[in-house]
C-alpha positions as MATLAB code, in Angstrom:
seq = 'MASNDRRPRHLAPIWRAMVEIGFIVFLFYSNLLMGEFTRTNAQSKSLMFALKDIFTLANFAIAVVSGMIGYVVVEFLRKRI';
ca = [
       0.561    0.227    0.138;
       1.726    3.250   -0.905;
       1.880    6.165    1.248;
       1.126    9.499    0.402;
       2.568   11.243    3.521;
       4.676   14.202    1.929;
       5.792   14.894    4.542;
       9.925   13.950    4.949;
      10.168   10.849    7.439;
      13.483   11.642    8.538;
      11.885   15.371   10.770;
       9.697   12.487   12.251;
      12.200   12.315   15.038;
      11.950   15.814   15.606;
       8.657   16.641   15.677;
       8.184   13.536   18.540;
      10.855   15.438   20.381;
       9.378   18.757   20.469;
       6.310   17.106   21.160;
       7.174   14.889   24.794;
       9.597   18.071   25.524;
       6.565   20.063   25.059;
       5.128   17.648   27.752;
       6.962   17.687   30.094;
       7.196   22.196   29.941;
       3.133   22.175   30.106;
       3.625   19.341   33.090;
       5.991   22.014   34.623;
       4.348   24.983   34.556;
       1.010   23.382   35.881;
       3.054   22.037   38.317;
       4.450   25.825   38.953;
       0.525   26.961   38.327;
      -1.070   24.439   41.375;
       1.357   25.148   43.913;
       1.667   28.836   43.319;
      -1.869   29.522   42.991;
      -2.664   27.880   46.316;
      -0.056   29.396   48.365;
      -1.302   32.605   46.611;
      -4.673   32.377   47.406;
      -4.074   32.622   50.994;
      -3.289   35.803   50.784;
      -6.551   36.520   48.275;
      -3.918   37.737   45.253;
      -6.074   36.206   42.342;
      -4.482   33.729   38.713;
      -2.851   36.771   36.685;
      -1.120   37.227   40.267;
       0.440   33.499   40.495;
       0.247   33.995   36.418;
       2.551   36.607   36.107;
       5.046   34.900   38.644;
       5.569   31.774   37.578;
       6.393   32.374   33.929;
       9.884   34.070   33.877;
      13.128   34.119   32.025;
      14.933   31.432   35.015;
      11.439   29.358   35.023;
      11.452   28.925   31.722;
      15.223   28.085   31.236;
      14.171   25.183   34.294;
      11.894   23.989   32.260;
      13.651   23.914   28.992;
      16.415   22.310   30.375;
      14.600   19.873   32.269;
      11.779   19.025   29.273;
      16.022   17.456   27.525;
      16.778   15.602   30.093;
      13.602   13.698   30.381;
      13.158   13.247   26.912;
      16.101   11.475   26.942;
      15.660    9.446   29.490;
      12.540    8.142   28.353;
      14.237    7.343   24.757;
      16.595    6.013   26.828;
      14.277    3.474   28.413;
      12.133    3.622   25.378;
      15.276    1.663   23.301;
      16.376   -0.288   26.589;
      12.965   -1.776   27.506;
];
């Protein structure tokens, strides 16, 4: 059966890596938001205050590095198992 997929196959691993890293970044930020909103809500702060507090350059750098490390670990385990 012929495939009508027009995307090059060599881009598939790159897209998978971007999706997996993006998912780890999403989990990182959702965890930060839950903690920050819980902490700031006790002081009667708003959700917008919590969002402004977590979206910083330092947190973004930590999220991206964590995502890359997580991707490498998952790929290592995927190949070993």
